[in-house]
N, C-alpha and C positions, 0 to 999 in steps of 0.2 A: 524550799524557797524561804519559808518562814524563818528557819534556823539561820540562814544567811542574813536575812534582814535583822534579826536580833543580834547576831555576832557584829554586824557593822554598827548598830545602834549602841552596843556596848563599847565598842572602840572609840566612837565619836562622843559619847556622853561626857567623858572627862574634859575634852577640850570645849565642849559647849558650856559646861558649867564654869570653867575658867574665864569665858567671855561674858557670862551673865553680868548685868549691871548690879552693883551693890545697893542695898536698900536706900542709901542716902541719895542716889540718883533717881531710882525709881519713884521715891516719894516726892520729888520735885517736879515730876511730870503728871499733868492730868489731861486725859483724852476725852473729847466729846465728839461724837459723830451725829450729823443730822440723819433723820431717817431716810432721806432721799439721796444721800451720798453714795456715789458709785464705789463699789469694791469695799474693803475693809482694811484698817490699819491695825497691825499687830503691836500692842502696847509694849510688849517685852522686846520686840525688834527696834522700836523707837528708842526705848531706854538703852538698849545695847549700843546703838549708834551714838546716842548722847555720851554714853560712858567712853566710847572709843575716841570721840573728839576730845574729850576731857583728858583721857590718858596720853593722847598724841601731843598736846600742849603742855602736859605736866602741871595741870591746874589743880588747886586744892578744892576739895569737896565742900569745905566749910563755907566757902563764898559762892556756892552754886545758885544761880537764879531759879525762881519758880517759873514754869512754863505751862500755859494752858494751850493744848493742841486742839484746834477746831477743825475737824474734817467735815467739809460741806459740799454741796453740789454747786454747780455753776449758778443755778437759779437762786439759791440762798446767798451766795457770795455777791451776785448782782443786786440783791435786796439791801446789802449793807455797803454798796459801792465798791466792791472788789472785782477785779477781772482776772486775777491770778493769785497763786500762793504768795504769802507775804508775812512779815513780822510787824507787829505793833507793840506798843508798851502801854501799860496801864499804871501810870504814876510810879514808875521805877526809879529808885535811887540807887546809883551804882554801888555795889557792895553791901547793900542792906536787904532786909526782908520785906521792905515796903513794896507793895505793888507786885506785878508779875508781867511776864511777856506773854503775848499771844501769838502763836505760830498758826497761821490760817493755811490749810492745805486744801486747795480747791479742786474739785473733780477727782478723777481717778488717781488714787495714791501711787506716786512714783518715788522710788528711792532717792534720786538726785534732789527732790524737793525737801525730804527729810533732812538730808545731810546739810544742804545749803541753809535751810532755815534755822536748824539747831546751831550751826556755826555762826549764823548773823547773831542769834541770841548771845552766844559766848563772846563775840567780838564787842558787843555793846557793853560787856562787863569787864573784860580783861585788859590789863596793861602789862607789858607792851604788846602792840599789835603785831601779829605776824606779818612778814613782808608778803608781797603778792606771789613771789615763788614759793615761799614757805607754805602759805595758804593753799596753793594749787596742789602741792605734794601732800599736804594733810588730807585734803578732800578726796584726792585720788587713792590714797592708802585706805582711808575709811570706807570708801565705796567699794574697792576691791575685796576688802575683808568681809564686808556685809554680804556681797555677792558670792563669796566662797563659803559662807556659813551655811551649813545644812542642819536642819532641825530633825533630830532622830525620831521625833514623834511622827513626822510626815512620812518616814520610811516605813514605819509600822502601819501605816494607813489610818492613823487616828487624828 
């Protein structure tokens, strides 16, 4: 059984490496989780989703915005006046390094919130905007690709 798992991991590893977000993307994301937030957000998964959104839209990395991802419980969110996941800005100027975006993920982390929140950040930065149909197709492709991604480390029980 262990040999079978190792063979699968070796076969999957190259495709996972190809999907990993480059350092330029990883460095633009900062994740903070409140102690009482349910579940856990995998920062590498978050960066991989961001990278997939960037690639889908053929965006340049040099103009990538900074994003502070805040994963909080519903109680913490209520304390700052939030009822659901949302994006806020902190003195952002389009196309510059001034300020950053805040992606608030409230409650149990779910992939659609990651995808739509990160896409909202990109839409605040990019021109021209994708049409509604293009945007729907982009979000669906990124979500399907993320759901189809298997982490070889999980197969080995680590």
